[in-house]
SELUM-351184 format. One record per atom (N, C-alpha, C): residue number from 1; residue in three letters; x, y, z. Coordinates in steps of 0.02 Angstrom, whole numbers, always signed. Atoms other than C-alpha are relative to their C-alpha. Layout:
<sites>
<site><n>NUM</n><res>ALA</res><x>X</x><y>Y</y><z>Z</z></site>
...
</sites>
This chain:
<sites>
<site><n>1</n><res>MET</res><x>-22</x><y>-43</y><z>+54</z></site>
<site><n>1</n><res>MET</res><x>+399</x><y>-53</y><z>+1820</z></site>
<site><n>1</n><res>MET</res><x>+19</x><y>+69</y><z>+26</z></site>
<site><n>2</n><res>CYS</res><x>-11</x><y>-68</y><z>-23</z></site>
<site><n>2</n><res>CYS</res><x>+384</x><y>+115</y><z>+1908</z></site>
<site><n>2</n><res>CYS</res><x>+47</x><y>+3</y><z>+60</z></site>
<site><n>3</n><res>GLN</res><x>-48</x><y>-9</y><z>-55</z></site>
<site><n>3</n><res>GLN</res><x>+527</x><y>+171</y><z>+2020</z></site>
<site><n>3</n><res>GLN</res><x>-14</x><y>+63</y><z>+40</z></site>
<site><n>4</n><res>HIS</res><x>+15</x><y>-62</y><z>-34</z></site>
<site><n>4</n><res>HIS</res><x>+444</x><y>+333</y><z>+2078</z></site>
<site><n>4</n><res>HIS</res><x>-30</x><y>-13</y><z>+69</z></site>
<site><n>5</n><res>GLN</res><x>+30</x><y>+3</y><z>-66</z></site>
<site><n>5</n><res>GLN</res><x>+392</x><y>+366</y><z>+2257</z></site>
<site><n>5</n><res>GLN</res><x>-42</x><y>+61</y><z>+11</z></site>
<site><n>6</n><res>PRO</res><x>+39</x><y>+62</y><z>+2</z></site>
<site><n>6</n><res>PRO</res><x>+247</x><y>+361</y><z>+2278</z></site>
<site><n>6</n><res>PRO</res><x>-4</x><y>-25</y><z>-72</z></site>
<site><n>7</n><res>PRO</res><x>+1</x><y>+29</y><z>+68</z></site>
<site><n>7</n><res>PRO</res><x>+230</x><y>+242</y><z>+2131</z></site>
<site><n>7</n><res>PRO</res><x>-58</x><y>+27</y><z>-42</z></site>
<site><n>8</n><res>CYS</res><x>+52</x><y>-22</y><z>+47</z></site>
<site><n>8</n><res>CYS</res><x>+131</x><y>+293</y><z>+1978</z></site>
<site><n>8</n><res>CYS</res><x>-57</x><y>-52</y><z>+0</z></site>
<site><n>9</n><res>PRO</res><x>+56</x><y>+48</y><z>+3</z></site>
<site><n>9</n><res>PRO</res><x>-43</x><y>+216</y><z>+1961</z></site>
<site><n>9</n><res>PRO</res><x>+9</x><y>-49</y><z>-57</z></site>
<site><n>10</n><res>PRO</res><x>-7</x><y>+50</y><z>+54</z></site>
<site><n>10</n><res>PRO</res><x>-48</x><y>+55</y><z>+1860</z></site>
<site><n>10</n><res>PRO</res><x>-46</x><y>+15</y><z>-59</z></site>
<site><n>11</n><res>ALA</res><x>+38</x><y>-12</y><z>+61</z></site>
<site><n>11</n><res>ALA</res><x>-117</x><y>+51</y><z>+1684</z></site>
<site><n>11</n><res>ALA</res><x>-73</x><y>-21</y><z>+6</z></site>
<site><n>12</n><res>GLU</res><x>+69</x><y>+25</y><z>-9</z></site>
<site><n>12</n><res>GLU</res><x>-274</x><y>-40</y><z>+1745</z></site>
<site><n>12</n><res>GLU</res><x>-42</x><y>+47</y><z>+43</z></site>
<site><n>13</n><res>SER</res><x>+38</x><y>-43</y><z>-46</z></site>
<site><n>13</n><res>SER</res><x>-324</x><y>+97</y><z>+1868</z></site>
<site><n>13</n><res>SER</res><x>-34</x><y>+58</y><z>-37</z></site>
<site><n>14</n><res>ALA</res><x>+38</x><y>-55</y><z>+30</z></site>
<site><n>14</n><res>ALA</res><x>-447</x><y>+237</y><z>+1833</z></site>
<site><n>14</n><res>ALA</res><x>+41</x><y>+64</y><z>-6</z></site>
<site><n>15</n><res>ASP</res><x>-42</x><y>-61</y><z>+3</z></site>
<site><n>15</n><res>ASP</res><x>-314</x><y>+370</y><z>+1867</z></site>
<site><n>15</n><res>ASP</res><x>+66</x><y>-12</y><z>-35</z></site>
<site><n>16</n><res>ARG</res><x>-62</x><y>+18</y><z>+36</z></site>
<site><n>16</n><res>ARG</res><x>-185</x><y>+293</y><z>+1748</z></site>
<site><n>16</n><res>ARG</res><x>+32</x><y>+59</y><z>-35</z></site>
<site><n>17</n><res>GLU</res><x>-27</x><y>-58</y><z>+37</z></site>
<site><n>17</n><res>GLU</res><x>-165</x><y>+460</y><z>+1656</z></site>
<site><n>17</n><res>GLU</res><x>+42</x><y>+46</y><z>+44</z></site>
<site><n>18</n><res>SER</res><x>-40</x><y>-42</y><z>-45</z></site>
<site><n>18</n><res>SER</res><x>-84</x><y>+538</y><z>+1811</z></site>
<site><n>18</n><res>SER</res><x>+71</x><y>-27</y><z>+9</z></site>
<site><n>19</n><res>ALA</res><x>-68</x><y>+26</y><z>-3</z></site>
<site><n>19</n><res>ALA</res><x>+73</x><y>+431</y><z>+1789</z></site>
<site><n>19</n><res>ALA</res><x>+48</x><y>+51</y><z>-32</z></site>
<site><n>20</n><res>ARG</res><x>-50</x><y>-47</y><z>+27</z></site>
<site><n>20</n><res>ARG</res><x>+234</x><y>+525</y><z>+1749</z></site>
<site><n>20</n><res>ARG</res><x>+16</x><y>-15</y><z>-74</z></site>
<site><n>21</n><res>LEU</res><x>-20</x><y>+7</y><z>+70</z></site>
<site><n>21</n><res>LEU</res><x>+288</x><y>+555</y><z>+1570</z></site>
<site><n>21</n><res>LEU</res><x>+70</x><y>-31</y><z>-5</z></site>
<site><n>22</n><res>VAL</res><x>-65</x><y>+30</y><z>+14</z></site>
<site><n>22</n><res>VAL</res><x>+430</x><y>+447</y><z>+1505</z></site>
<site><n>22</n><res>VAL</res><x>+26</x><y>+28</y><z>-66</z></site>
<site><n>23</n><res>ALA</res><x>-17</x><y>-28</y><z>+65</z></site>
<site><n>23</n><res>ALA</res><x>+428</x><y>+511</y><z>+1326</z></site>
<site><n>23</n><res>ALA</res><x>-58</x><y>+42</y><z>-24</z></site>
<site><n>24</n><res>HIS</res><x>+52</x><y>-46</y><z>+23</z></site>
<site><n>24</n><res>HIS</res><x>+333</x><y>+656</y><z>+1249</z></site>
<site><n>24</n><res>HIS</res><x>+17</x><y>+22</y><z>-71</z></site>
<site><n>25</n><res>HIS</res><x>-11</x><y>-17</y><z>+71</z></site>
<site><n>25</n><res>HIS</res><x>+317</x><y>+682</y><z>+1061</z></site>
<site><n>25</n><res>HIS</res><x>-61</x><y>+38</y><z>-27</z></site>
<site><n>26</n><res>PRO</res><x>+59</x><y>-38</y><z>+23</z></site>
<site><n>26</n><res>PRO</res><x>+190</x><y>+822</y><z>+1030</z></site>
<site><n>26</n><res>PRO</res><x>-3</x><y>+7</y><z>-76</z></site>
<site><n>27</n><res>GLU</res><x>+0</x><y>-6</y><z>+73</z></site>
<site><n>27</n><res>GLU</res><x>+244</x><y>+834</y><z>+848</z></site>
<site><n>27</n><res>GLU</res><x>-31</x><y>-62</y><z>-33</z></site>
<site><n>28</n><res>GLN</res><x>+31</x><y>+61</y><z>+25</z></site>
<site><n>28</n><res>GLN</res><x>+181</x><y>+655</y><z>+827</z></site>
<site><n>28</n><res>GLN</res><x>-67</x><y>-14</y><z>+34</z></site>
<site><n>29</n><res>GLY</res><x>+65</x><y>+6</y><z>-33</z></site>
<site><n>29</n><res>GLY</res><x>+33</x><y>+673</y><z>+946</z></site>
<site><n>29</n><res>GLY</res><x>-7</x><y>-53</y><z>+52</z></site>
<site><n>30</n><res>TRP</res><x>+4</x><y>+51</y><z>-51</z></site>
<site><n>30</n><res>TRP</res><x>+78</x><y>+547</y><z>+1081</z></site>
<site><n>30</n><res>TRP</res><x>+51</x><y>+10</y><z>+55</z></site>
<site><n>31</n><res>SER</res><x>-46</x><y>+1</y><z>-57</z></site>
<site><n>31</n><res>SER</res><x>+160</x><y>+524</y><z>+1250</z></site>
<site><n>31</n><res>SER</res><x>-1</x><y>-69</y><z>+30</z></site>
<site><n>32</n><res>LEU</res><x>-5</x><y>+64</y><z>-36</z></site>
<site><n>32</n><res>LEU</res><x>+220</x><y>+370</y><z>+1343</z></site>
<site><n>32</n><res>LEU</res><x>+4</x><y>+15</y><z>+74</z></site>
<site><n>33</n><res>LEU</res><x>+1</x><y>-10</y><z>-73</z></site>
<site><n>33</n><res>LEU</res><x>+179</x><y>+363</y><z>+1528</z></site>
<site><n>33</n><res>LEU</res><x>+41</x><y>-55</y><z>+34</z></site>
<site><n>34</n><res>CYS</res><x>-41</x><y>+46</y><z>-39</z></site>
<site><n>34</n><res>CYS</res><x>+280</x><y>+274</y><z>+1662</z></site>
<site><n>34</n><res>CYS</res><x>-32</x><y>-69</y><z>+7</z></site>
<site><n>35</n><res>ASN</res><x>+35</x><y>+63</y><z>-8</z></site>
<site><n>35</n><res>ASN</res><x>+147</x><y>+139</y><z>+1678</z></site>
<site><n>35</n><res>ASN</res><x>-10</x><y>-38</y><z>-66</z></site>
<site><n>36</n><res>GLY</res><x>+3</x><y>+34</y><z>+64</z></site>
<site><n>36</n><res>GLY</res><x>+165</x><y>+91</y><z>+1494</z></site>
<site><n>36</n><res>GLY</res><x>-58</x><y>+21</y><z>-44</z></site>
<site><n>37</n><res>VAL</res><x>+57</x><y>-24</y><z>+39</z></site>
<site><n>37</n><res>VAL</res><x>+10</x><y>+183</y><z>+1432</z></site>
<site><n>37</n><res>VAL</res><x>+24</x><y>+49</y><z>-52</z></site>
<site><n>38</n><res>LEU</res><x>-11</x><y>-50</y><z>+52</z></site>
<site><n>38</n><res>LEU</res><x>+22</x><y>+273</y><z>+1265</z></site>
<site><n>38</n><res>LEU</res><x>-61</x><y>+46</y><z>+1</z></site>
<site><n>39</n><res>LEU</res><x>+53</x><y>-50</y><z>-3</z></site>
<site><n>39</n><res>LEU</res><x>-80</x><y>+432</y><z>+1281</z></site>
<site><n>39</n><res>LEU</res><x>+4</x><y>+42</y><z>-63</z></site>
<site><n>40</n><res>PHE</res><x>+1</x><y>-36</y><z>+62</z></site>
<site><n>40</n><res>PHE</res><x>-133</x><y>+514</y><z>+1119</z></site>
<site><n>40</n><res>PHE</res><x>-30</x><y>+70</y><z>+8</z></site>
<site><n>41</n><res>GLU</res><x>+22</x><y>-70</y><z>-2</z></site>
<site><n>41</n><res>GLU</res><x>-167</x><y>+698</y><z>+1084</z></site>
<site><n>41</n><res>GLU</res><x>-76</x><y>+6</y><z>+2</z></site>
<site><n>42</n><res>ASP</res><x>+73</x><y>-3</y><z>+1</z></site>
<site><n>42</n><res>ASP</res><x>-352</x><y>+662</y><z>+1053</z></site>
<site><n>42</n><res>ASP</res><x>-32</x><y>-29</y><z>+63</z></site>
<site><n>43</n><res>THR</res><x>+16</x><y>+30</y><z>-65</z></site>
<site><n>43</n><res>THR</res><x>-360</x><y>+585</y><z>+1231</z></site>
<site><n>43</n><res>THR</res><x>-15</x><y>-74</y><z>-4</z></site>
<site><n>44</n><res>GLY</res><x>+4</x><y>+73</y><z>+4</z></site>
<site><n>44</n><res>GLY</res><x>-368</x><y>+407</y><z>+1165</z></site>
<site><n>44</n><res>GLY</res><x>+61</x><y>-30</y><z>+33</z></site>
<site><n>45</n><res>GLU</res><x>-56</x><y>+33</y><z>-34</z></site>
<site><n>45</n><res>GLU</res><x>-255</x><y>+280</y><z>+1248</z></site>
<site><n>45</n><res>GLU</res><x>+9</x><y>-71</y><z>-28</z></site>
<site><n>46</n><res>LEU</res><x>-16</x><y>+69</y><z>+15</z></site>
<site><n>46</n><res>LEU</res><x>-169</x><y>+116</y><z>+1208</z></site>
<site><n>46</n><res>LEU</res><x>+33</x><y>-28</y><z>+63</z></site>
<site><n>47</n><res>LEU</res><x>-26</x><y>+29</y><z>-61</z></site>
<site><n>47</n><res>LEU</res><x>-141</x><y>+8</y><z>+1362</z></site>
<site><n>47</n><res>LEU</res><x>+53</x><y>-52</y><z>-16</z></site>
<site><n>48</n><res>PRO</res><x>-54</x><y>+48</y><z>+14</z></site>
<site><n>48</n><res>PRO</res><x>+10</x><y>-107</y><z>+1380</z></site>
<site><n>48</n><res>PRO</res><x>-23</x><y>-69</y><z>-23</z></site>
<site><n>49</n><res>ASP</res><x>+25</x><y>+65</y><z>+21</z></site>
<site><n>49</n><res>ASP</res><x>-99</x><y>-261</y><z>+1356</z></site>
<site><n>49</n><res>ASP</res><x>-34</x><y>+1</y><z>-68</z></site>
<site><n>50</n><res>GLY</res><x>+28</x><y>-7</y><z>+67</z></site>
<site><n>50</n><res>GLY</res><x>-160</x><y>-195</y><z>+1187</z></site>
<site><n>50</n><res>GLY</res><x>-71</x><y>+27</y><z>-2</z></site>
<site><n>51</n><res>ARG</res><x>+67</x><y>-28</y><z>+0</z></site>
<site><n>51</n><res>ARG</res><x>-330</x><y>-132</y><z>+1243</z></site>
<site><n>51</n><res>ARG</res><x>+2</x><y>+73</y><z>-21</z></site>
<site><n>52</n><res>ILE</res><x>+7</x><y>-68</y><z>+24</z></site>
<site><n>52</n><res>ILE</res><x>-389</x><y>+30</y><z>+1165</z></site>
<site><n>52</n><res>ILE</res><x>-52</x><y>+36</y><z>+42</z></site>
<site><n>53</n><res>ILE</res><x>+47</x><y>-43</y><z>-35</z></site>
<site><n>53</n><res>ILE</res><x>-473</x><y>+169</y><z>+1264</z></site>
<site><n>53</n><res>ILE</res><x>-17</x><y>+56</y><z>-50</z></site>
<site><n>54</n><res>ALA</res><x>+22</x><y>-50</y><z>+49</z></site>
<site><n>54</n><res>ALA</res><x>-576</x><y>+281</y><z>+1148</z></site>
<site><n>54</n><res>ALA</res><x>+12</x><y>+70</y><z>+27</z></site>
<site><n>55</n><res>PRO</res><x>-8</x><y>-70</y><z>-22</z></site>
<site><n>55</n><res>PRO</res><x>-546</x><y>+470</y><z>+1153</z></site>
<site><n>55</n><res>PRO</res><x>-58</x><y>+20</y><z>+45</z></site>
<site><n>56</n><res>HIS</res><x>+50</x><y>-20</y><z>-49</z></site>
<site><n>56</n><res>HIS</res><x>-638</x><y>+549</y><z>+1299</z></site>
<site><n>56</n><res>HIS</res><x>+8</x><y>+73</y><z>+21</z></site>
<site><n>57</n><res>ARG</res><x>-5</x><y>-72</y><z>-15</z></site>
<site><n>57</n><res>ARG</res><x>-622</x><y>+736</y><z>+1285</z></site>
<site><n>57</n><res>ARG</res><x>-63</x><y>+23</y><z>+36</z></site>
<site><n>58</n><res>PRO</res><x>+59</x><y>-28</y><z>-33</z></site>
<site><n>58</n><res>PRO</res><x>-736</x><y>+830</y><z>+1403</z></site>
<site><n>58</n><res>PRO</res><x>-37</x><y>+47</y><z>-46</z></site>
<site><n>59</n><res>LEU</res><x>+40</x><y>-47</y><z>+41</z></site>
<site><n>59</n><res>LEU</res><x>-878</x><y>+929</y><z>+1325</z></site>
<site><n>59</n><res>LEU</res><x>+13</x><y>+71</y><z>+23</z></site>
<site><n>60</n><res>GLY</res><x>-6</x><y>-71</y><z>-16</z></site>
<site><n>60</n><res>GLY</res><x>-854</x><y>+1117</y><z>+1316</z></site>
<site><n>60</n><res>GLY</res><x>-67</x><y>+27</y><z>+22</z></site>
<site><n>61</n><res>ALA</res><x>+62</x><y>-31</y><z>-25</z></site>
<site><n>61</n><res>ALA</res><x>-984</x><y>+1232</y><z>+1395</z></site>
<site><n>61</n><res>ALA</res><x>-50</x><y>+10</y><z>-56</z></site>
<site><n>62</n><res>ASP</res><x>+46</x><y>-12</y><z>+56</z></site>
<site><n>62</n><res>ASP</res><x>-1056</x><y>+1268</y><z>+1222</z></site>
<site><n>62</n><res>ASP</res><x>-30</x><y>-65</y><z>-27</z></site>
<site><n>63</n><res>GLN</res><x>+25</x><y>+64</y><z>+24</z></site>
<site><n>63</n><res>GLN</res><x>-1086</x><y>+1081</y><z>+1193</z></site>
<site><n>63</n><res>GLN</res><x>-46</x><y>-35</y><z>+50</z></site>
<site><n>64</n><res>VAL</res><x>+40</x><y>+32</y><z>-51</z></site>
<site><n>64</n><res>VAL</res><x>-1176</x><y>+1040</y><z>+1355</z></site>
<site><n>64</n><res>VAL</res><x>-72</x><y>+22</y><z>-6</z></site>
<site><n>65</n><res>MET</res><x>+71</x><y>-15</y><z>+3</z></site>
<site><n>65</n><res>MET</res><x>-1364</x><y>+1029</y><z>+1345</z></site>
<site><n>65</n><res>MET</res><x>-30</x><y>-4</y><z>+70</z></site>
<site><n>66</n><res>THR</res><x>+34</x><y>+1</y><z>-65</z></site>
<site><n>66</n><res>THR</res><x>-1467</x><y>+1072</y><z>+1498</z></site>
<site><n>66</n><res>THR</res><x>-75</x><y>+3</y><z>-10</z></site>
<site><n>67</n><res>ALA</res><x>+73</x><y>-2</y><z>+4</z></site>
<site><n>67</n><res>ALA</res><x>-1651</x><y>+1049</y><z>+1532</z></site>
<site><n>67</n><res>ALA</res><x>-24</x><y>+70</y><z>+16</z></site>
<site><n>68</n><res>ALA</res><x>+26</x><y>-68</y><z>-12</z></site>
<site><n>68</n><res>ALA</res><x>-1750</x><y>+1209</y><z>+1524</z></site>
<site><n>68</n><res>ALA</res><x>-58</x><y>-1</y><z>+48</z></site>
</sites>
């Protein structure tokens, strides 16, 4: 699918989000990556095979709990 050099990571890989953008629609809250992954504004993903990856935003410093 990908014609870039070096090729974009496949949709099954852990670094799939680093693939190049093919289409970007911020007004609708989604982007299509070169590897076929739909990346949503809330960090959720839809993989080409139909699997759903739940949103995975990192916690902000004010949300991290540390042991005292």
